[in-house]
Backbone as XML, in Angstrom:
<?xml version="1.0"?>
<chain id="A" units="angstrom">
  <residue number="1" name="MET">
    <atom name="N" x="0.861" y="-1.177" z="0.000"/>
    <atom name="CA" x="0.000" y="0.000" z="0.000"/>
    <atom name="C" x="0.902" y="1.233" z="0.000"/>
  </residue>
  <residue number="2" name="ARG">
    <atom name="N" x="1.095" y="1.806" z="-1.162"/>
    <atom name="CA" x="1.947" y="2.978" z="-1.267"/>
    <atom name="C" x="1.191" y="4.195" z="-1.749"/>
  </residue>
  <residue number="3" name="ASN">
    <atom name="N" x="-0.107" y="4.138" z="-1.706"/>
    <atom name="CA" x="-0.904" y="5.273" z="-2.151"/>
    <atom name="C" x="-0.860" y="6.353" z="-1.067"/>
  </residue>
  <residue number="4" name="PRO">
    <atom name="N" x="-0.409" y="7.555" z="-1.388"/>
    <atom name="CA" x="-0.310" y="8.592" z="-0.354"/>
    <atom name="C" x="-1.668" y="9.008" z="0.205"/>
  </residue>
  <residue number="5" name="PHE">
    <atom name="N" x="-2.711" y="8.858" z="-0.575"/>
    <atom name="CA" x="-4.046" y="9.190" z="-0.066"/>
    <atom name="C" x="-4.467" y="8.197" z="1.010"/>
  </residue>
  <residue number="6" name="GLN">
    <atom name="N" x="-4.167" y="6.930" z="0.804"/>
    <atom name="CA" x="-4.492" y="5.932" z="1.823"/>
    <atom name="C" x="-3.694" y="6.162" z="3.099"/>
  </residue>
  <residue number="7" name="ILE">
    <atom name="N" x="-2.428" y="6.480" z="2.949"/>
    <atom name="CA" x="-1.597" y="6.731" z="4.126"/>
    <atom name="C" x="-2.108" y="7.951" z="4.885"/>
  </residue>
  <residue number="8" name="SER">
    <atom name="N" x="-2.468" y="9.004" z="4.162"/>
    <atom name="CA" x="-2.999" y="10.205" z="4.810"/>
    <atom name="C" x="-4.303" y="9.910" z="5.537"/>
  </residue>
  <residue number="9" name="LEU">
    <atom name="N" x="-5.176" y="9.137" z="4.899"/>
    <atom name="CA" x="-6.442" y="8.800" z="5.551"/>
    <atom name="C" x="-6.225" y="7.925" z="6.783"/>
  </residue>
  <residue number="10" name="LEU">
    <atom name="N" x="-5.254" y="7.016" z="6.735"/>
    <atom name="CA" x="-4.963" y="6.200" z="7.912"/>
    <atom name="C" x="-4.397" y="7.040" z="9.048"/>
  </residue>
  <residue number="11" name="VAL">
    <atom name="N" x="-3.588" y="8.042" z="8.718"/>
    <atom name="CA" x="-3.064" y="8.943" z="9.750"/>
    <atom name="C" x="-4.203" y="9.739" z="10.382"/>
  </residue>
  <residue number="12" name="VAL">
    <atom name="N" x="-5.111" y="10.240" z="9.545"/>
    <atom name="CA" x="-6.261" y="10.992" z="10.064"/>
    <atom name="C" x="-7.124" y="10.097" z="10.951"/>
  </residue>
  <residue number="13" name="ALA">
    <atom name="N" x="-7.363" y="8.860" z="10.508"/>
    <atom name="CA" x="-8.186" y="7.940" z="11.298"/>
    <atom name="C" x="-7.514" y="7.629" z="12.634"/>
  </residue>
  <residue number="14" name="GLY">
    <atom name="N" x="-6.229" y="7.359" z="12.607"/>
    <atom name="CA" x="-5.516" y="7.069" z="13.852"/>
    <atom name="C" x="-5.539" y="8.243" z="14.808"/>
  </residue>
  <residue number="15" name="PHE">
    <atom name="N" x="-5.291" y="9.439" z="14.285"/>
    <atom name="CA" x="-5.318" y="10.635" z="15.128"/>
    <atom name="C" x="-6.713" y="10.853" z="15.714"/>
  </residue>
  <residue number="16" name="ALA">
    <atom name="N" x="-7.751" y="10.707" z="14.884"/>
    <atom name="CA" x="-9.117" y="10.925" z="15.368"/>
    <atom name="C" x="-9.488" y="9.918" z="16.442"/>
  </residue>
  <residue number="17" name="PHE">
    <atom name="N" x="-9.116" y="8.646" z="16.246"/>
    <atom name="CA" x="-9.449" y="7.625" z="17.246"/>
    <atom name="C" x="-8.687" y="7.833" z="18.549"/>
  </residue>
  <residue number="18" name="VAL">
    <atom name="N" x="-7.431" y="8.258" z="18.460"/>
    <atom name="CA" x="-6.649" y="8.501" z="19.679"/>
    <atom name="C" x="-7.229" y="9.675" z="20.462"/>
  </residue>
  <residue number="19" name="VAL">
    <atom name="N" x="-7.561" y="10.758" z="19.765"/>
    <atom name="CA" x="-8.137" y="11.924" z="20.462"/>
    <atom name="C" x="-9.512" y="11.583" z="21.027"/>
  </residue>
  <residue number="20" name="ALA">
    <atom name="N" x="-10.309" y="10.792" z="20.295"/>
    <atom name="CA" x="-11.621" y="10.378" z="20.807"/>
    <atom name="C" x="-11.454" y="9.526" z="22.065"/>
  </residue>
  <residue number="21" name="PHE">
    <atom name="N" x="-10.481" y="8.631" z="22.069"/>
    <atom name="CA" x="-10.230" y="7.808" z="23.257"/>
    <atom name="C" x="-9.779" y="8.671" z="24.433"/>
  </residue>
  <residue number="22" name="MET">
    <atom name="N" x="-8.951" y="9.674" z="24.167"/>
    <atom name="CA" x="-8.510" y="10.573" z="25.232"/>
    <atom name="C" x="-9.678" y="11.383" z="25.788"/>
  </residue>
  <residue number="23" name="LEU">
    <atom name="N" x="-10.562" y="11.837" z="24.894"/>
    <atom name="CA" x="-11.743" y="12.571" z="25.367"/>
    <atom name="C" x="-12.665" y="11.679" z="26.179"/>
  </residue>
  <residue number="24" name="TRP">
    <atom name="N" x="-12.719" y="10.405" z="25.813"/>
    <atom name="CA" x="-13.534" y="9.455" z="26.580"/>
    <atom name="C" x="-13.012" y="9.359" z="28.017"/>
  </residue>
  <residue number="25" name="GLY">
    <atom name="N" x="-11.694" y="9.384" z="28.172"/>
    <atom name="CA" x="-11.108" y="9.403" z="29.511"/>
    <atom name="C" x="-11.407" y="10.693" z="30.250"/>
  </residue>
  <residue number="26" name="VAL">
    <atom name="N" x="-11.432" y="11.814" z="29.538"/>
    <atom name="CA" x="-11.771" y="13.094" z="30.159"/>
    <atom name="C" x="-13.229" y="13.081" z="30.612"/>
  </residue>
  <residue number="27" name="ILE">
    <atom name="N" x="-14.101" y="12.502" z="29.813"/>
    <atom name="CA" x="-15.516" y="12.405" z="30.203"/>
    <atom name="C" x="-15.652" y="11.590" z="31.489"/>
  </residue>
  <residue number="28" name="ALA">
    <atom name="N" x="-14.878" y="10.515" z="31.585"/>
    <atom name="CA" x="-14.925" y="9.707" z="32.809"/>
    <atom name="C" x="-14.472" y="10.522" z="34.019"/>
  </residue>
  <residue number="29" name="GLN">
    <atom name="N" x="-13.493" y="11.390" z="33.829"/>
    <atom name="CA" x="-13.032" y="12.227" z="34.930"/>
    <atom name="C" x="-14.038" y="13.327" z="35.271"/>
  </residue>
  <residue number="30" name="VAL">
    <atom name="N" x="-14.662" y="13.906" z="34.246"/>
    <atom name="CA" x="-15.604" y="15.007" z="34.468"/>
    <atom name="C" x="-16.856" y="14.513" z="35.182"/>
  </residue>
  <residue number="31" name="THR">
    <atom name="N" x="-17.322" y="13.341" z="34.824"/>
    <atom name="CA" x="-18.575" y="12.825" z="35.403"/>
    <atom name="C" x="-18.331" y="11.969" z="36.641"/>
  </residue>
  <residue number="32" name="ASP">
    <atom name="N" x="-17.140" y="12.022" z="37.200"/>
    <atom name="CA" x="-16.808" y="11.170" z="38.342"/>
    <atom name="C" x="-17.406" y="11.671" z="39.652"/>
  </residue>
  <residue number="33" name="TYR">
    <atom name="N" x="-17.788" y="12.907" z="39.734"/>
    <atom name="CA" x="-18.345" y="13.430" z="40.986"/>
    <atom name="C" x="-19.799" y="13.837" z="40.780"/>
  </residue>
  <residue number="34" name="ALA">
    <atom name="N" x="-20.522" y="14.011" z="41.886"/>
    <atom name="CA" x="-21.977" y="14.206" z="41.829"/>
    <atom name="C" x="-22.371" y="15.554" z="41.229"/>
  </residue>
  <residue number="35" name="GLY">
    <atom name="N" x="-21.620" y="16.596" z="41.425"/>
    <atom name="CA" x="-22.024" y="17.919" z="40.958"/>
    <atom name="C" x="-21.389" y="18.312" z="39.636"/>
  </residue>
  <residue number="36" name="TYR">
    <atom name="N" x="-21.250" y="17.364" z="38.716"/>
    <atom name="CA" x="-20.594" y="17.704" z="37.445"/>
    <atom name="C" x="-21.521" y="18.531" z="36.557"/>
  </residue>
  <residue number="37" name="ASP">
    <atom name="N" x="-20.912" y="19.226" z="35.608"/>
    <atom name="CA" x="-21.653" y="20.071" z="34.678"/>
    <atom name="C" x="-22.143" y="19.207" z="33.514"/>
  </residue>
  <residue number="38" name="PRO">
    <atom name="N" x="-23.466" y="19.003" z="33.386"/>
    <atom name="CA" x="-23.969" y="18.138" z="32.310"/>
    <atom name="C" x="-23.715" y="18.727" z="30.918"/>
  </residue>
  <residue number="39" name="PHE">
    <atom name="N" x="-23.678" y="20.055" z="30.815"/>
    <atom name="CA" x="-23.425" y="20.667" z="29.508"/>
    <atom name="C" x="-22.004" y="20.356" z="29.034"/>
  </residue>
  <residue number="40" name="GLU">
    <atom name="N" x="-21.053" y="20.449" z="29.948"/>
    <atom name="CA" x="-19.669" y="20.144" z="29.598"/>
    <atom name="C" x="-19.513" y="18.679" z="29.192"/>
  </residue>
  <residue number="41" name="ALA">
    <atom name="N" x="-20.161" y="17.792" z="29.910"/>
    <atom name="CA" x="-20.095" y="16.368" z="29.570"/>
    <atom name="C" x="-20.744" y="16.101" z="28.217"/>
  </residue>
  <residue number="42" name="THR">
    <atom name="N" x="-21.841" y="16.790" z="27.921"/>
    <atom name="CA" x="-22.519" y="16.608" z="26.636"/>
    <atom name="C" x="-21.664" y="17.115" z="25.479"/>
  </residue>
  <residue number="43" name="VAL">
    <atom name="N" x="-21.014" y="18.248" z="25.683"/>
    <atom name="CA" x="-20.138" y="18.787" z="24.640"/>
    <atom name="C" x="-18.966" y="17.835" z="24.387"/>
  </residue>
  <residue number="44" name="LEU">
    <atom name="N" x="-18.365" y="17.336" z="25.445"/>
    <atom name="CA" x="-17.258" y="16.390" z="25.281"/>
    <atom name="C" x="-17.726" y="15.102" z="24.595"/>
  </residue>
  <residue number="45" name="TRP">
    <atom name="N" x="-18.894" y="14.625" z="24.966"/>
    <atom name="CA" x="-19.425" y="13.412" z="24.343"/>
    <atom name="C" x="-19.690" y="13.654" z="22.847"/>
  </residue>
  <residue number="46" name="GLY">
    <atom name="N" x="-20.194" y="14.836" z="22.510"/>
    <atom name="CA" x="-20.427" y="15.171" z="21.102"/>
    <atom name="C" x="-19.131" y="15.180" z="20.306"/>
  </residue>
  <residue number="47" name="TRP">
    <atom name="N" x="-18.072" y="15.764" z="20.883"/>
    <atom name="CA" x="-16.780" y="15.758" z="20.196"/>
    <atom name="C" x="-16.238" y="14.337" z="20.047"/>
  </residue>
  <residue number="48" name="THR">
    <atom name="N" x="-16.447" y="13.513" z="21.054"/>
    <atom name="CA" x="-15.989" y="12.129" z="20.980"/>
    <atom name="C" x="-16.683" y="11.391" z="19.849"/>
  </residue>
  <residue number="49" name="ILE">
    <atom name="N" x="-17.980" y="11.549" z="19.743"/>
    <atom name="CA" x="-18.729" y="10.886" z="18.676"/>
    <atom name="C" x="-18.327" y="11.439" z="17.314"/>
  </residue>
  <residue number="50" name="ALA">
    <atom name="N" x="-18.142" y="12.748" z="17.219"/>
    <atom name="CA" x="-17.743" y="13.355" z="15.942"/>
    <atom name="C" x="-16.375" y="12.834" z="15.500"/>
  </residue>
  <residue number="51" name="LEU">
    <atom name="N" x="-15.437" y="12.729" z="16.415"/>
    <atom name="CA" x="-14.113" y="12.215" z="16.062"/>
    <atom name="C" x="-14.168" y="10.737" z="15.683"/>
  </residue>
  <residue number="52" name="ALA">
    <atom name="N" x="-15.016" y="9.975" z="16.346"/>
    <atom name="CA" x="-15.171" y="8.560" z="15.980"/>
    <atom name="C" x="-15.764" y="8.427" z="14.576"/>
  </residue>
  <residue number="53" name="ILE">
    <atom name="N" x="-16.689" y="9.297" z="14.239"/>
    <atom name="CA" x="-17.282" y="9.272" z="12.889"/>
    <atom name="C" x="-16.246" y="9.664" z="11.850"/>
  </residue>
  <residue number="54" name="VAL">
    <atom name="N" x="-15.425" y="10.656" z="12.154"/>
    <atom name="CA" x="-14.355" y="11.055" z="11.227"/>
    <atom name="C" x="-13.379" y="9.896" z="11.013"/>
  </residue>
  <residue number="55" name="GLY">
    <atom name="N" x="-13.006" y="9.221" z="12.082"/>
    <atom name="CA" x="-12.095" y="8.078" z="11.962"/>
    <atom name="C" x="-12.696" y="6.941" z="11.154"/>
  </residue>
  <residue number="56" name="ALA">
    <atom name="N" x="-13.962" y="6.636" z="11.399"/>
    <atom name="CA" x="-14.619" y="5.565" z="10.646"/>
    <atom name="C" x="-14.765" y="5.930" z="9.171"/>
  </residue>
  <residue number="57" name="THR">
    <atom name="N" x="-15.066" y="7.189" z="8.895"/>
    <atom name="CA" x="-15.185" y="7.632" z="7.505"/>
    <atom name="C" x="-13.835" y="7.561" z="6.796"/>
  </residue>
  <residue number="58" name="ALA">
    <atom name="N" x="-12.772" y="7.911" z="7.484"/>
    <atom name="CA" x="-11.436" y="7.829" z="6.885"/>
    <atom name="C" x="-11.071" y="6.380" z="6.579"/>
  </residue>
  <residue number="59" name="ILE">
    <atom name="N" x="-11.416" y="5.468" z="7.461"/>
    <atom name="CA" x="-11.133" y="4.052" z="7.203"/>
    <atom name="C" x="-11.971" y="3.541" z="6.034"/>
  </residue>
  <residue number="60" name="LEU">
    <atom name="N" x="-13.210" y="3.981" z="5.940"/>
    <atom name="CA" x="-14.019" y="3.607" z="4.776"/>
    <atom name="C" x="-13.409" y="4.151" z="3.486"/>
  </residue>
  <residue number="61" name="GLY">
    <atom name="N" x="-12.834" y="5.337" z="3.536"/>
    <atom name="CA" x="-12.148" y="5.885" z="2.370"/>
    <atom name="C" x="-10.948" y="5.048" z="1.976"/>
  </residue>
  <residue number="62" name="VAL">
    <atom name="N" x="-10.187" y="4.572" z="2.962"/>
    <atom name="CA" x="-9.041" y="3.707" z="2.681"/>
    <atom name="C" x="-9.506" y="2.413" z="2.016"/>
  </residue>
  <residue number="63" name="VAL">
    <atom name="N" x="-10.583" y="1.840" z="2.532"/>
    <atom name="CA" x="-11.104" y="0.598" z="1.955"/>
    <atom name="C" x="-11.612" y="0.835" z="0.532"/>
  </residue>
  <residue number="64" name="ALA">
    <atom name="N" x="-12.250" y="1.958" z="0.297"/>
    <atom name="CA" x="-12.757" y="2.261" z="-1.045"/>
    <atom name="C" x="-11.609" y="2.438" z="-2.037"/>
  </residue>
  <residue number="65" name="ILE">
    <atom name="N" x="-10.559" y="3.148" z="-1.635"/>
    <atom name="CA" x="-9.411" y="3.334" z="-2.519"/>
    <atom name="C" x="-8.735" y="1.993" z="-2.797"/>
  </residue>
  <residue number="66" name="ALA">
    <atom name="N" x="-8.612" y="1.158" z="-1.783"/>
    <atom name="CA" x="-8.016" y="-0.161" z="-1.984"/>
    <atom name="C" x="-8.874" y="-1.008" z="-2.913"/>
  </residue>
  <residue number="67" name="GLY">
    <atom name="N" x="-10.184" y="-0.923" z="-2.783"/>
    <atom name="CA" x="-11.073" y="-1.682" z="-3.653"/>
    <atom name="C" x="-10.983" y="-1.245" z="-5.100"/>
  </residue>
  <residue number="68" name="VAL">
    <atom name="N" x="-10.860" y="0.049" z="-5.321"/>
    <atom name="CA" x="-10.722" y="0.555" z="-6.695"/>
    <atom name="C" x="-9.408" y="0.068" z="-7.296"/>
  </residue>
  <residue number="69" name="GLY">
    <atom name="N" x="-8.331" y="0.143" z="-6.530"/>
    <atom name="CA" x="-7.044" y="-0.340" z="-7.029"/>
    <atom name="C" x="-7.059" y="-1.828" z="-7.316"/>
  </residue>
  <residue number="70" name="TRP">
    <atom name="N" x="-7.693" y="-2.586" z="-6.441"/>
    <atom name="CA" x="-7.792" y="-4.031" z="-6.642"/>
    <atom name="C" x="-8.603" y="-4.342" z="-7.896"/>
  </residue>
  <residue number="71" name="GLU">
    <atom name="N" x="-9.698" y="-3.644" z="-8.091"/>
    <atom name="CA" x="-10.535" y="-3.884" z="-9.269"/>
    <atom name="C" x="-9.806" y="-3.507" z="-10.553"/>
  </residue>
  <residue number="72" name="LEU">
    <atom name="N" x="-9.032" y="-2.434" z="-10.535"/>
    <atom name="CA" x="-8.263" y="-2.058" z="-11.720"/>
    <atom name="C" x="-7.224" y="-3.122" z="-12.065"/>
  </residue>
  <residue number="73" name="ARG">
    <atom name="N" x="-6.523" y="-3.644" z="-11.047"/>
    <atom name="CA" x="-5.551" y="-4.708" z="-11.308"/>
    <atom name="C" x="-6.235" y="-5.968" z="-11.803"/>
  </residue>
  <residue number="74" name="ARG">
    <atom name="N" x="-7.358" y="-6.295" z="-11.218"/>
    <atom name="CA" x="-8.086" y="-7.508" z="-11.598"/>
    <atom name="C" x="-8.627" y="-7.409" z="-13.026"/>
  </residue>
  <residue number="75" name="SER">
    <atom name="N" x="-9.134" y="-6.249" z="-13.401"/>
    <atom name="CA" x="-9.678" y="-6.101" z="-14.752"/>
    <atom name="C" x="-8.556" y="-6.136" z="-15.787"/>
  </residue>
  <residue number="76" name="ARG">
    <atom name="N" x="-7.366" y="-5.658" z="-15.432"/>
    <atom name="CA" x="-6.228" y="-5.728" z="-16.343"/>
    <atom name="C" x="-5.814" y="-7.177" z="-16.574"/>
  </residue>
  <residue number="77" name="GLU">
    <atom name="N" x="-5.874" y="-8.002" z="-15.538"/>
    <atom name="CA" x="-5.497" y="-9.406" z="-15.678"/>
    <atom name="C" x="-6.566" y="-10.199" z="-16.427"/>
  </residue>
  <residue number="78" name="ARG">
    <atom name="N" x="-7.809" y="-9.820" z="-16.249"/>
    <atom name="CA" x="-8.912" y="-10.564" z="-16.834"/>
    <atom name="C" x="-9.039" y="-10.326" z="-18.331"/>
  </residue>
  <residue number="79" name="GLU">
    <atom name="N" x="-8.908" y="-9.096" z="-18.756"/>
    <atom name="CA" x="-9.085" y="-8.766" z="-20.166"/>
    <atom name="C" x="-7.752" y="-8.827" z="-20.883"/>
  </residue>
  <residue number="80" name="PRO">
    <atom name="N" x="-7.716" y="-9.456" z="-22.059"/>
    <atom name="CA" x="-6.438" y="-9.486" z="-22.792"/>
    <atom name="C" x="-6.104" y="-8.101" z="-23.320"/>
  </residue>
  <residue number="81" name="HIS">
    <atom name="N" x="-4.841" y="-7.905" z="-23.511"/>
    <atom name="CA" x="-4.393" y="-6.608" z="-24.023"/>
    <atom name="C" x="-4.882" y="-6.431" z="-25.449"/>
  </residue>
  <residue number="82" name="ASP">
    <atom name="N" x="-4.993" y="-5.206" z="-25.840"/>
    <atom name="CA" x="-5.422" y="-4.924" z="-27.219"/>
    <atom name="C" x="-4.293" y="-5.328" z="-28.167"/>
  </residue>
  <residue number="83" name="VAL">
    <atom name="N" x="-4.528" y="-6.423" z="-28.835"/>
    <atom name="CA" x="-3.511" y="-6.944" z="-29.734"/>
    <atom name="C" x="-4.081" y="-6.889" z="-31.150"/>
  </residue>
  <residue number="84" name="VAL">
    <atom name="N" x="-3.317" y="-6.307" z="-32.015"/>
    <atom name="CA" x="-3.703" y="-6.259" z="-33.420"/>
    <atom name="C" x="-2.919" y="-7.350" z="-34.148"/>
  </residue>
  <residue number="85" name="THR">
    <atom name="N" x="-3.638" y="-8.308" z="-34.691"/>
    <atom name="CA" x="-2.957" y="-9.383" z="-35.392"/>
    <atom name="C" x="-2.655" y="-8.964" z="-36.816"/>
  </residue>
  <residue number="86" name="THR">
    <atom name="N" x="-1.466" y="-9.196" z="-37.224"/>
    <atom name="CA" x="-1.044" y="-8.881" z="-38.585"/>
    <atom name="C" x="-0.551" y="-10.148" z="-39.271"/>
  </residue>
  <residue number="87" name="ARG">
    <atom name="N" x="-0.719" y="-10.203" z="-40.586"/>
    <atom name="CA" x="-0.252" y="-11.384" z="-41.317"/>
    <atom name="C" x="0.847" y="-11.049" z="-42.251"/>
  </residue>
</chain>
């Protein structure tokens, strides 16, 4: 896999998932006591879900690019090259 678009999307997905996991830990800390601010917890939860969606979308993009490349290679192997027969 040497496609720079796939590598970039994997970096974005990894970064988004790591930050979402870190925010999940922050949510656990924020909601650990009885008088926590529900608005702050809701905002953090929204960012966590948004980052998880970004990561999942980036991984779907990687899979789509890989599928297109695989199909192009497969169609090249399946169809014979344009050969003009001469006598």
